[in-house]
C-alpha positions as CSV (number, residue, x, y, z in Angstrom):
1,X,74.7,46.7,10.1
2,X,71.1,47.1,9.7
3,X,68.6,44.7,8.6
4,X,68.1,46.3,5.3
5,X,72.1,46.5,4.7
6,X,72.0,43.0,5.6
7,X,69.7,41.9,3.0
8,X,71.3,44.0,0.4
9,X,74.3,42.6,1.0
10,X,72.6,39.1,0.9
11,X,71.3,39.8,-2.6
12,X,74.9,40.9,-3.8
13,X,76.1,37.6,-2.9
14,X,73.5,35.2,-2.6
15,X,75.7,32.2,-2.4
16,X,76.3,33.6,1.5
17,X,72.8,33.2,2.2
18,X,73.0,30.0,3.9
19,X,76.2,30.5,5.7
20,X,74.7,33.7,7.0
21,X,71.4,31.8,8.5
22,X,73.1,28.9,9.5
23,X,73.6,29.9,12.7
24,X,70.5,30.8,14.9
25,X,72.0,33.0,17.1
26,X,73.9,35.1,14.5
27,X,70.5,35.4,13.0
28,X,69.0,37.1,16.0
29,X,71.8,38.9,16.7
30,X,71.3,40.9,13.5
31,X,67.4,40.5,13.1
32,X,66.6,40.4,16.6
33,X,64.0,37.5,18.1
34,X,61.9,36.3,15.4
35,X,58.7,36.8,17.6
36,X,56.8,33.8,16.4
37,X,56.4,35.0,12.7
38,X,57.5,31.8,11.2
39,X,55.1,29.7,13.2
40,X,52.6,32.6,12.4
41,X,53.1,31.7,8.4
42,X,52.3,28.1,9.1
43,X,48.8,28.9,10.2
44,X,48.1,31.1,6.9
45,X,46.5,29.6,3.9
46,X,47.2,30.6,0.4
47,X,44.7,33.0,0.4
48,X,45.9,35.0,3.1
49,X,43.1,34.1,5.4
50,X,44.5,33.1,8.6
51,X,43.8,29.7,10.0
52,X,43.4,28.4,13.2
53,X,42.9,25.0,14.7
54,X,39.6,24.4,16.0
55,X,39.9,24.1,20.4
56,X,38.4,21.2,22.3
57,X,35.1,22.8,23.0
58,X,34.3,23.6,19.1
59,X,35.1,20.0,18.0
60,X,32.9,18.9,20.5
61,X,30.1,21.1,19.4
62,X,30.5,20.1,15.5
63,X,30.5,16.2,16.6
64,X,27.0,17.2,18.3
65,X,25.8,18.8,15.5
66,X,26.9,16.1,13.0
67,X,25.3,13.6,15.7
68,X,22.0,15.5,15.4
69,X,22.0,15.8,11.5
70,X,22.4,12.1,11.6
71,X,19.8,11.1,13.5
72,X,17.4,13.9,11.6
73,X,18.3,11.9,8.5
74,X,17.4,8.6,9.8
75,X,14.0,9.9,11.1
76,X,13.5,11.8,7.9
77,X,14.0,8.5,6.2
78,X,11.8,6.5,8.0
79,X,9.0,8.9,8.0
80,X,9.7,8.9,3.9
81,X,9.3,5.1,4.2
82,X,6.0,5.0,6.3
83,X,4.4,7.6,4.1
84,X,5.5,5.1,1.0
85,X,4.2,2.4,2.5
86,X,0.8,3.8,3.6
87,X,0.4,5.3,-0.2
88,X,0.7,2.2,-1.7
89,X,-2.3,0.8,1.0
90,X,-4.3,3.3,-0.1
91,X,-3.5,2.7,-3.5
92,X,-4.4,-0.7,-3.0
93,X,-7.6,-0.2,-1.0
94,X,-8.5,2.2,-3.6
95,X,-8.1,-0.4,-6.5
96,X,-10.3,-3.0,-4.6
97,X,-13.0,-0.6,-3.5
98,X,-12.9,0.3,-7.3
99,X,-13.0,-3.5,-8.2
100,X,-15.7,-4.1,-5.7
101,X,-18.1,-1.3,-7.0
102,X,-17.6,-2.6,-10.8
103,X,-18.7,-6.3,-9.3
104,X,-21.7,-4.9,-7.3
105,X,-23.1,-1.7,-8.7
106,X,-26.1,-3.4,-10.3
107,X,-26.8,-5.6,-7.0
108,X,-29.8,-3.8,-5.6
109,X,-31.8,-3.9,-9.5
110,X,-30.7,-7.6,-10.1
111,X,-32.2,-8.4,-6.4
112,X,-35.4,-7.2,-7.7
113,X,-34.9,-9.3,-10.7
114,X,-35.3,-12.2,-8.3
115,X,-38.8,-11.5,-7.7
116,X,-39.9,-11.5,-11.3
117,X,-38.3,-14.8,-11.5
118,X,-39.9,-16.4,-8.7
119,X,-43.3,-15.2,-10.1
120,X,-42.3,-16.8,-13.4
121,X,-41.1,-20.1,-12.1
122,X,-44.3,-20.1,-10.2
123,X,-46.5,-19.7,-13.4
124,X,-44.2,-22.6,-15.3
125,X,-44.8,-25.1,-12.1
126,X,-48.8,-24.3,-11.8
127,X,-49.3,-25.3,-16.1
128,X,-48.2,-28.5,-15.5
129,X,-51.8,-29.6,-16.4
130,X,-51.7,-28.0,-19.8
131,X,-51.4,-30.1,-22.7
132,X,-48.2,-29.2,-25.2
133,X,-51.4,-29.0,-27.9
134,X,-53.6,-26.7,-26.1
135,X,-53.5,-22.9,-26.9
136,X,-52.6,-22.1,-23.5
137,X,-49.3,-23.8,-24.1
138,X,-48.0,-21.0,-26.4
139,X,-48.5,-18.7,-23.3
140,X,-46.6,-21.6,-21.3
141,X,-43.7,-21.2,-23.5
142,X,-43.5,-17.6,-23.7
143,X,-43.2,-17.8,-19.8
144,X,-40.4,-20.1,-20.3
145,X,-38.6,-18.1,-22.9
146,X,-39.1,-14.7,-21.2
147,X,-37.5,-16.8,-17.9
148,X,-34.6,-18.1,-19.9
149,X,-33.8,-14.9,-20.9
150,X,-33.7,-13.3,-17.4
151,X,-31.7,-16.0,-16.4
152,X,-29.0,-15.5,-19.3
153,X,-29.1,-11.4,-18.5
154,X,-28.6,-12.5,-14.5
155,X,-25.7,-14.9,-15.2
156,X,-23.8,-12.7,-17.8
157,X,-23.6,-10.2,-14.7
158,X,-22.4,-13.1,-12.4
159,X,-25.7,-14.2,-10.5
160,X,-26.4,-18.0,-9.9
161,X,-28.6,-20.0,-8.3
162,X,-27.3,-21.7,-4.6
163,X,-27.5,-25.5,-5.0
164,X,-29.1,-26.2,-1.5
165,X,-31.0,-29.2,-1.6
166,X,-29.4,-32.5,0.0
167,X,-26.5,-30.3,1.6
168,X,-26.1,-29.6,5.0
169,X,-27.9,-26.5,6.7
170,X,-25.2,-23.6,6.4
171,X,-26.7,-20.2,8.2
172,X,-24.6,-18.2,5.8
173,X,-26.4,-19.3,2.7
174,X,-29.8,-21.1,3.7
175,X,-32.4,-19.2,5.6
176,X,-34.6,-22.0,7.8
177,X,-38.1,-22.2,7.4
178,X,-39.3,-25.1,9.1
179,X,-38.2,-28.6,10.4
180,X,-39.3,-31.8,8.6
181,X,-39.5,-35.0,9.9
182,X,-37.8,-37.3,7.2
183,X,-35.9,-40.0,6.7
184,X,-34.9,-39.2,3.2
185,X,-32.2,-37.0,4.4
186,X,-30.0,-37.2,7.4
187,X,-30.6,-34.4,9.9
188,X,-29.7,-30.9,9.3
189,X,-29.7,-31.2,6.4
190,X,-31.6,-29.0,3.6
191,X,-35.0,-31.2,2.3
192,X,-36.9,-28.8,0.6
193,X,-36.2,-25.6,-1.0
194,X,-38.9,-23.2,-0.7
195,X,-37.3,-20.1,-2.4
196,X,-33.9,-20.6,-4.7
197,X,-31.3,-18.4,-3.4
198,X,-28.4,-16.4,-5.3
199,X,-25.2,-15.6,-5.5
200,X,-23.4,-12.4,-6.8
201,X,-19.8,-13.2,-7.6
202,X,-18.5,-14.3,-4.2
203,X,-21.2,-12.6,-2.0
204,X,-24.4,-13.7,-1.3
205,X,-27.2,-11.6,-2.9
206,X,-29.9,-13.4,-1.3
207,X,-30.1,-16.7,1.0
208,X,-32.4,-19.4,0.1
209,X,-35.7,-20.5,2.3
210,X,-35.5,-23.8,3.3
211,X,-37.0,-26.8,5.0
212,X,-34.2,-28.7,7.4
213,X,-34.7,-32.2,8.1
214,X,-34.8,-33.4,11.4
215,X,-33.6,-36.6,12.6
């Protein structure tokens, strides 16, 4: 009986199918060796595309590629964090520079005004012999008012005088002009202020010119 004829016979009597194929030797006797057709069918997916298991070299290649991708991902993440940190530092530096610019933008102009303040203070000091009722007293009062107004403007821009008299000599804020023998102040103490010093915010605008007590 041919394979085709046997198939027709099975279709005619399906209840005999199980008995007909129970014995493998009998199946091969009718149809011949299967040639691994059943095994090959297991390697065919639902779309009818043959699927072959990867060989050992292919697995190692995939593992190596995955390891490279993991390393690249870690490197990219580290670089991203570094760039992000650098950008944050740049923002902070820019903010500090902007704040410093706002604080000290008028530093040169304010420093020039200190010369005017010095001259007004000298004028007031030299007018000590003028009586309050004399005509010149009005001039002195005008000078005092002018000095007071300029000091108000300086204070508005955070310019303040340095309190140096009687303080230990500090080269960061004081400029020593001479040393004086005196018992009124301890050694290396400012005993006389020849020219006032000034600060702008927390920065030195002009050092104070002073005399330092000698022991």
